[in-house]
N, C-alpha and C positions, 0 to 999 in steps of 0.2 A: 497540364494538371493530370494527376492519376485518376483512374475511374472512381476511386473512393471519394474523390473530391466533387463528383458530379452531384448537383442539387436536383434531384428528381422532380420535386414539386415545381420549382422555377423553370426547369427545362420543359416540362409538359405545358406549363402556362405560356411559355414563349412560343412553343409550336402552335398552340391554339390561337394565340394572338396573331400569328402570321398566317393562319388558315391552313396549316399543313396537316395532312392526314397521317403522316409519319414524322418521326423526329429526325431532323437533318442536323448535320454537324454545326450549322449556324445557329441552331436552337439550344445547343448545350450551354448550360449555365453551371459554373462551379461556385462552391461556397467558400467563404473566407473563414478560416479557423483562427480566431483570435483568443488570446489568453483571457480568462475570466478572473484573473487575480492570482495571488500566491497560493501555492500548494505546499503544505508541510506533511511529510509522510514519516511514520516511524515503523520500521520493520522490527518485529519482535520475533527473534529466532529462538525456538525451543531447543534447549540443550539438556533435556532430561534423559534419564536412562532409556526410555522407550525409543529415543532417537538415535541410538548407537548404530554405527555402521553406515550403510548406504543412505538411509533417511537423512542423517545429519549432513552428509556430503552433498546431497541434492539440495537441501535447504541452504547450505553455504553458497553453492553455485547460483541458486535463484536469488539469494540476497545480494550477491555481488552484481549480477546482471540487472536486477531491478534498480539497485542504487545507481549504477552507471547510467541507465536510461533516464531515471528521474533527474539526476544532476545534469545530464546532457540537455534535458528540457528546462533547465533553470529552476527546478523545484528543490526544496530543502529536504534532506533525508536524515532521520535520526535512527538510532539503533538501540534495541534492548536485547541483551542476551540473558536468558532466564532458565531456571529449572525450579527448584523449590524456593528460590529467592532470586532477586535480580542481581546478576553478576556485573553487568556493564550497562550503563545508561548514557547515551550520547544524544544531546538535544539536536533537533533538526539543523543541519549544516550543509555546506557545499564541499566539505573536505573529504573527497572520495578516498584518498590514501588512508586516512584514519579509520574509515569504515572498513576498508579491506583488511587492515592489520587486525582489527578486533574480530572480524568474522572468521578469518583464517585461523586464528589462535584458539577458537572455542572447541571444547571437548564435551562429550556427553557426561551428564552427572546423575542426579537422583530423581526425585519426583517432579511433578509439574504443578505450578501455581499460576494460573492465568490472572487471578484477582490482583496479586501483588504487581504483576506486570502492567495491568490496566491502571492501577493507582499511580504507578511511576510514570506512565505515559501522560497522565493529566499534569503532573509536575513539569514534564519536558515540553508540553504544548502550551504552558501558561503564557509564554511571550510570542507564540506563533500567531501570525495574522493570516487571514484568508481561510481556505479549506484545510481541515485537519483530518488525517486518516491514519488509523492504526491497522497494520496488516500483520497478522500472525503467520509465520512460516513454521508449521507444526503438524504433528499427526493427530492433533485435537483430542488428546486423552488427558483431561484434568484429573489429578489424583490426590492432591493435597487437601486434607481437612475432611470434615463431615459434609456430605451433600455438595461436592464441588461444582456440580452442574448448575444448581440453583444459585450459588454464590457468584458463579461466572456470569450467568444471565443478569443478575442484579447489577454487577459491575458494568456490564455492557449498557444497561439502562442509564446508569450514572454518566457514562461517557457520552451517550446520545444527548443527555440533558445539557452537556457542556459543548455541544456542537461537534463532537468527534464521531466520525463514522468508523466502523470496525468490520474487517473481513478476515477470513482465514483460508 
């Protein structure tokens, strides 16, 4: 086992149980990491005008790497490509090639609308079981509409009510 797998609490308990004043190799306990159920992820890639150039390139690379890792871990991965509207919406899947094709083809466009993306993610998550998580790959600059920050926070609240966690 790697050092990351060492269960400190149980290792110390084992050393105390054996009356050791130091932790010996025979005291080391590792933890079993078992899956706690299905995980469905949706990567929302910002393709707005503020993402032109290197920012969009970094988001594409991150999206591909994260999708590969998640699918390798047997998780389902969806994709939303958005700017002022949702351009592409793929529900959580194991089809890595389809995700790559969509991610590599995206180009930067106009404004940013996080709310439309969150509404679309609820549609895509409707048949997902287990943990649902929406991850924005973005520069975090909402620009569409009046008071976009407030509308974005309200949309996050709705997602949380539906059991979807959000990060960016």
